[in-house]
LOPA-49832 format. One line per 3 residues: number of its first residue (from 1); for each residue x, y, z of C-alpha. Coordinates in steps of 0.05 Angstrom, whole numbers, plus 5000, padded with zeros to 4 digits. Layout:
residues N
NUM = X/Y/Z ~ ... .
This chain:
residues 365
1 = 6448/5310/6133 ~ 6391/5268/6149 ~ 6384/5248/6218 .
4 = 6392/5170/6237 ~ 6340/5134/6273 ~ 6352/5064/6300 .
7 = 6301/5031/6350 ~ 6344/4995/6400 ~ 6320/4945/6449 .
10 = 6341/4954/6523 ~ 6402/4904/6536 ~ 6441/4888/6591 .
13 = 6491/4942/6607 ~ 6558/4925/6583 ~ 6629/4946/6611 .
16 = 6626/5010/6555 ~ 6557/5034/6573 ~ 6579/5039/6649 .
19 = 6610/5109/6633 ~ 6568/5134/6574 ~ 6545/5190/6621 .
22 = 6616/5221/6615 ~ 6615/5228/6542 ~ 6579/5283/6508 .
25 = 6499/5284/6517 ~ 6495/5284/6442 ~ 6527/5212/6441 .
28 = 6473/5159/6417 ~ 6489/5095/6452 ~ 6481/5032/6413 .
31 = 6503/4964/6436 ~ 6509/4905/6390 ~ 6493/4834/6414 .
34 = 6553/4790/6427 ~ 6563/4736/6373 ~ 6554/4667/6394 .
37 = 6613/4647/6433 ~ 6634/4575/6465 ~ 6629/4567/6535 .
40 = 6671/4508/6546 ~ 6706/4508/6614 ~ 6779/4506/6618 .
43 = 6808/4444/6649 ~ 6878/4425/6667 ~ 6912/4373/6626 .
46 = 6979/4354/6607 ~ 6993/4344/6536 ~ 7059/4315/6502 .
49 = 7086/4328/6433 ~ 7137/4285/6401 ~ 7155/4337/6348 .
52 = 7171/4399/6387 ~ 7197/4462/6358 ~ 7263/4490/6384 .
55 = 7224/4538/6425 ~ 7177/4482/6455 ~ 7192/4434/6511 .
58 = 7182/4359/6493 ~ 7123/4362/6551 ~ 7087/4425/6556 .
61 = 7033/4430/6613 ~ 6974/4458/6573 ~ 6915/4482/6623 .
64 = 6862/4488/6571 ~ 6830/4441/6526 ~ 6796/4498/6483 .
67 = 6829/4559/6462 ~ 6771/4608/6447 ~ 6793/4666/6403 .
70 = 6758/4729/6379 ~ 6761/4760/6308 ~ 6730/4817/6275 .
73 = 6681/4824/6216 ~ 6738/4841/6175 ~ 6763/4773/6176 .
76 = 6822/4739/6202 ~ 6873/4705/6151 ~ 6900/4663/6212 .
79 = 6831/4633/6220 ~ 6819/4621/6144 ~ 6888/4583/6136 .
82 = 6875/4545/6203 ~ 6946/4544/6222 ~ 6931/4551/6299 .
85 = 6892/4484/6292 ~ 6948/4449/6260 ~ 7000/4472/6311 .
88 = 6956/4464/6374 ~ 6927/4392/6356 ~ 6984/4353/6379 .
91 = 6981/4386/6446 ~ 6906/4367/6452 ~ 6880/4437/6446 .
94 = 6821/4451/6402 ~ 6810/4522/6376 ~ 6742/4558/6371 .
97 = 6730/4621/6337 ~ 6678/4676/6351 ~ 6666/4734/6306 .
100 = 6648/4806/6328 ~ 6625/4871/6295 ~ 6684/4912/6319 .
103 = 6735/4917/6374 ~ 6687/4941/6436 ~ 6642/4881/6423 .
106 = 6704/4835/6425 ~ 6729/4866/6486 ~ 6664/4858/6519 .
109 = 6667/4779/6504 ~ 6732/4778/6534 ~ 6710/4818/6597 .
112 = 6653/4765/6610 ~ 6697/4703/6596 ~ 6672/4683/6528 .
115 = 6736/4688/6498 ~ 6808/4680/6518 ~ 6845/4724/6466 .
118 = 6833/4771/6406 ~ 6858/4827/6361 ~ 6834/4897/6367 .
121 = 6861/4967/6351 ~ 6891/5016/6405 ~ 6825/5042/6431 .
124 = 6783/4985/6456 ~ 6827/4957/6510 ~ 6832/5032/6538 .
127 = 6761/5034/6545 ~ 6755/4964/6574 ~ 6807/4979/6624 .
130 = 6777/5043/6644 ~ 6709/5001/6655 ~ 6747/4952/6700 .
133 = 6761/4891/6652 ~ 6814/4851/6675 ~ 6855/4845/6610 .
136 = 6932/4847/6593 ~ 6971/4869/6528 ~ 7006/4805/6503 .
139 = 7027/4828/6435 ~ 7025/4889/6391 ~ 7006/4889/6314 .
142 = 7063/4931/6269 ~ 7034/4999/6248 ~ 7014/5002/6175 .
145 = 7015/5068/6139 ~ 6943/5089/6168 ~ 6912/5090/6097 .
148 = 6860/5038/6123 ~ 6824/5080/6171 ~ 6797/5152/6154 .
151 = 6746/5206/6167 ~ 6702/5205/6106 ~ 6643/5248/6076 .
154 = 6600/5240/6020 ~ 6630/5253/5950 ~ 6593/5322/5942 .
157 = 6592/5340/6017 ~ 6601/5416/6034 ~ 6649/5391/6087 .
160 = 6720/5403/6058 ~ 6761/5393/6118 ~ 6768/5366/6190 .
163 = 6758/5437/6216 ~ 6692/5438/6179 ~ 6665/5381/6223 .
166 = 6650/5434/6278 ~ 6577/5429/6298 ~ 6567/5369/6250 .
169 = 6542/5297/6269 ~ 6596/5253/6258 ~ 6585/5175/6260 .
172 = 6636/5126/6286 ~ 6639/5064/6332 ~ 6647/5085/6406 .
175 = 6712/5057/6437 ~ 6740/5033/6372 ~ 6804/5056/6338 .
178 = 6757/5106/6295 ~ 6741/5138/6364 ~ 6817/5155/6376 .
181 = 6826/5174/6306 ~ 6769/5225/6309 ~ 6792/5257/6375 .
184 = 6865/5264/6347 ~ 6848/5291/6283 ~ 6801/5347/6319 .
187 = 6857/5364/6360 ~ 6904/5373/6306 ~ 6856/5429/6283 .
190 = 6845/5461/6350 ~ 6773/5428/6361 ~ 6749/5391/6421 .
193 = 6712/5328/6422 ~ 6651/5369/6448 ~ 6654/5412/6388 .
196 = 6620/5361/6345 ~ 6557/5317/6353 ~ 6579/5246/6368 .
199 = 6537/5195/6337 ~ 6559/5121/6353 ~ 6537/5066/6306 .
202 = 6567/4993/6290 ~ 6604/4999/6226 ~ 6559/4947/6184 .
205 = 6496/4996/6198 ~ 6535/5052/6185 ~ 6560/5024/6119 .
208 = 6489/5020/6092 ~ 6470/5087/6117 ~ 6525/5119/6086 .
211 = 6513/5090/6017 ~ 6445/5112/6020 ~ 6468/5181/6033 .
214 = 6434/5182/6103 ~ 6497/5206/6139 ~ 6554/5250/6113 .
217 = 6615/5247/6162 ~ 6636/5175/6182 ~ 6698/5152/6215 .
220 = 6713/5082/6195 ~ 6765/5030/6173 ~ 6775/4971/6119 .
223 = 6743/4936/6091 ~ 6682/4983/6103 ~ 6727/5042/6082 .
226 = 6751/5011/6018 ~ 6679/4987/6004 ~ 6651/5056/6005 .
229 = 6707/5092/5969 ~ 6690/5039/5916 ~ 6615/5036/5920 .
232 = 6599/5110/5940 ~ 6662/5151/5923 ~ 6671/5169/5991 .
235 = 6718/5229/5998 ~ 6773/5222/6053 ~ 6781/5286/6100 .
238 = 6839/5251/6141 ~ 6864/5183/6148 ~ 6902/5154/6204 .
241 = 6971/5168/6174 ~ 7020/5184/6234 ~ 6956/5179/6280 .
244 = 6946/5104/6281 ~ 7022/5093/6306 ~ 7005/5037/6353 .
247 = 6980/4985/6296 ~ 6936/4953/6347 ~ 6944/4894/6396 .
250 = 6929/4822/6416 ~ 6897/4825/6482 ~ 6882/4766/6529 .
253 = 6848/4756/6596 ~ 6897/4760/6652 ~ 6878/4691/6677 .
256 = 6887/4659/6606 ~ 6957/4694/6599 ~ 6987/4678/6663 .
259 = 6964/4608/6662 ~ 6980/4590/6593 ~ 7046/4618/6574 .
262 = 7068/4561/6536 ~ 7006/4558/6493 ~ 7006/4635/6487 .
265 = 7078/4639/6459 ~ 7058/4580/6405 ~ 6999/4626/6385 .
268 = 7036/4692/6378 ~ 7092/4649/6342 ~ 7044/4624/6289 .
271 = 7007/4687/6277 ~ 7070/4725/6263 ~ 7100/4666/6221 .
274 = 7030/4671/6183 ~ 7036/4745/6178 ~ 7099/4741/6146 .
277 = 7073/4695/6095 ~ 7013/4746/6084 ~ 7057/4804/6075 .
280 = 7097/4766/6020 ~ 7034/4735/5984 ~ 6985/4788/5983 .
283 = 6949/4762/5919 ~ 6938/4697/5954 ~ 6915/4731/6016 .
286 = 6856/4767/5970 ~ 6841/4698/5936 ~ 6833/4664/6006 .
289 = 6796/4721/6049 ~ 6751/4755/5997 ~ 6703/4701/5979 .
292 = 6698/4686/6055 ~ 6676/4759/6067 ~ 6634/4759/6002 .
295 = 6670/4821/5978 ~ 6692/4837/5910 ~ 6765/4816/5904 .
298 = 6787/4886/5874 ~ 6763/4917/5936 ~ 6799/4870/5981 .
301 = 6862/4877/5942 ~ 6861/4952/5961 ~ 6846/4927/6036 .
304 = 6903/4878/6038 ~ 6953/4922/6001 ~ 6946/4975/6060 .
307 = 6944/4923/6116 ~ 7001/4900/6160 ~ 7003/4829/6184 .
310 = 7059/4826/6228 ~ 7067/4825/6303 ~ 7112/4864/6349 .
313 = 7138/4855/6421 ~ 7107/4897/6480 ~ 7159/4943/6500 .
316 = 7163/5001/6552 ~ 7158/5045/6492 ~ 7095/5015/6464 .
319 = 7062/5018/6534 ~ 7083/5095/6540 ~ 7049/5112/6475 .
322 = 6990/5075/6493 ~ 6992/5117/6559 ~ 6989/5179/6515 .
325 = 6925/5155/6479 ~ 6894/5140/6546 ~ 6909/5205/6575 .
328 = 6880/5242/6511 ~ 6815/5206/6527 ~ 6817/5228/6596 .
331 = 6831/5297/6577 ~ 6770/5297/6532 ~ 6728/5269/6585 .
334 = 6712/5209/6540 ~ 6731/5160/6596 ~ 6710/5173/6670 .
337 = 6782/5170/6698 ~ 6854/5169/6686 ~ 6880/5096/6680 .
340 = 6952/5069/6682 ~ 6966/5023/6621 ~ 7022/4990/6666 .
343 = 6964/4958/6707 ~ 6948/4918/6639 ~ 7013/4894/6628 .
346 = 7051/4833/6647 ~ 7118/4832/6679 ~ 7183/4828/6642 .
349 = 7194/4757/6659 ~ 7124/4737/6634 ~ 7139/4776/6570 .
352 = 7199/4738/6561 ~ 7161/4672/6566 ~ 7106/4686/6517 .
355 = 7144/4727/6463 ~ 7172/4689/6406 ~ 7244/4696/6385 .
358 = 7230/4729/6322 ~ 7196/4788/6358 ~ 7257/4793/6407 .
361 = 7300/4796/6352 ~ 7259/4851/6314 ~ 7264/4894/6381 .
364 = 7340/4886/6381 ~ 7348/4906/6312 .
C-alpha cells in the first residue's frame, strides 16, 4: 500500500489532540478546521405561543434567541425539511446550522461554545468527555443493522479478513464511530489496537485516497461507504452489525440542556416525528437529500435504505452500554483515563422534562 503524505499546518490544540500521546506512536494526527459557526450570544427572552401542542405550556420561558445546531457532511433530513424552523419560529427562536466533516469536529465545536446541540456516533462524546468537555447525552438514536459502517479494502487486496490487518496501516477518523468499530472488530479476532498501524484521516480526504488506490484498509461510514462500494468496488471485511448497537446520540452542552428544557423537548419531538416520516418515505428522503449532497440518487438510496432515523430515550441501560465502550477505549489505552459516563448524564427529573412522550412510550413497550 502506498503511504499517505499530507502537509498539515500547525493549528490550535483541540480537545482531541490533548491526549494524542496516549495512542499508538504510529498514529498520524490530522485536525480539521472547524466549519464557520454562528457566534450569537444567548439572551433571555420570554416568548408566547397561541397554539401550543399538548406537551407545551401556553407561555414558555425561552432563554435563547438562536438555536445553533451542528450536523455532519452526510447531511441532515431535519435541516433539509426545515421542521425545526417552523416549530420554533412562533417562540421567537431562530435556527442556525453548521456543518462538520465528522463527529469529532462537531464535538470540538460544542466544547468551544460554537454550537448548542448536534448528532454524533457513540465514540465522539467519549473522547470529548475524556478531554474534559462539558457535555450531556440528551437523546439516543435507534440503532440500525450496522450495514452503513464497515472496515473495507480494495477489491483486489490480499487482505481477506480482519485478522489479516495485523501490522497493516488502517485509515480512519480518530475519535469517530469508526474508531470503535475498528477496535471492537480487532478484539473479536484476538488482536490489540497496538497490533495495527493506525492512520487518522478525515473521511473526505480518505475517500479520494481510497478511490485513487493510495490506501488499502479504511474504516468508514455512509455515504462515504456506499460511494466507494459503488465507484471503487470496495470489499467489506466487517461491517458494524452487532457492534454499533448504540445507534449514536444527540449531544448538547450542559448549559444549554439545563437552561432550555422546553426548547430541547420540542427539538427532540420534531426530530423523532421527522424520523418517523423518513422511515416510511425513504424514496422521498432520497429525492430531498441526494441533490443537496450532490450524490448519485442510486447511491443515496443505499444510504437511506440502511439508515435509522428515529430517536430513543436515554435509559440506564443505554448509559451502561456506553460505559462498556468507554472502558474498552481505556483498556486499549486510546483515552488517557477511565471516565464515568454518568458524569455526562442529566438527572431522571431532567430527562423527564426533555423527553417527548413518544420516546417514553417506546421505553415502556
